[in-house]
C-alpha positions, 0 to 999 in steps of 0.5 A: 437520225433515222427513224430506226435509231430512235427505239435503240436510243430510247432502249439505251436511255431506259437501260441507263435510267434503270442502272442509275435507279438500281445504284441509288435505291437498291440496298446492298445486303450483307448476310453472314452465318457461322457455327461451331459444332463437334470441334469444327468451325463453319461459316459463310458470308454473302455480299448481295446487290440485287440478284448478284452476290459474292459468297465466301464459304469456310468449311472443313478448314478450307475457304472458297469464294464464288459469284452467284446470280440469284440461286445459281452459282456462276463460278467458285474458286478455292482461296485457302486450304490444306494444299496451301498450308502445306506449301506455306510450311515448306516455305517457312522451313527454309527462311529467307534472309531478305525481309521487307522493312515494313511500316514502323508502329510510330508511323502507323499510329501517326497515320491513324491519328491523322485520318481518325476524324475523317474515318469517324465521319465516314463511319457515322455516315455509313451507320446512318444508312444501315439497317440491321435486318436480323441478328440471332445467336444460339449456343449450347454450353454448361459450367462446372457447377450446375447452379452456375449453369442455371444462373447463366441460362436465366441471364440469357433468357432475361436478355432474350426477353429484353430483345423481343422488340428488336431484330436480335435474339439470343438462346441457350441450351444448358448442359447440366450433365456434360456434353459438347459445346456448340453455337450458331450465329447469323445476321443480315445488314442492309446498306441503303443507297449504296452509291452515296456510301461509295461516293463518301468513301471515295471523298475520304480516300481522296481527302488531304489527311489520307493522301499525306499520311496513308498513301506514302505508307502504302507506296513504301515512302514512309 
């Protein structure tokens, strides 16, 4: 090995070590938010790892997805919208006689029972490595009876007081004399050591119950 090759080798080894460090220690973050106002739903969900993130956005009945590097969106593509709904309506106007056999409910239930213990173990493993960053809920509402609205508001205030030492909060703006209902929710979830979770998920997917009960159904062999 020449003397000029050593720095290149050290560079690639450092890059590999940095990648392994990131996979082992950099948490995977899920952030979501949603709102309802003036009869319209809006929402977003971001799956973030280091500076890379996948963003799902629902606005005015259209769903889009994009990939961002930091705050810069690299690209964004529509997933569903009014055009796709119109195409679906045209297709449903002319139903086809050929239909897939599908999965029988009994087969699906048997498969669920077979993989349930392993899935619960995986879920427990995942929850043990998750940390809730925050969870906030706000809504504006009122009941027919103003006294009932006041009772509900008091219950919400009491619940928020009980949650003061937690990352959760709930708030309400009461409507005593009518008005439009609205609401908003947002939260964040951190998955620590995501590589270990991926390894556990891979072992679950390759386990004997999943291979014997789920894979045949996926391949249509049930």
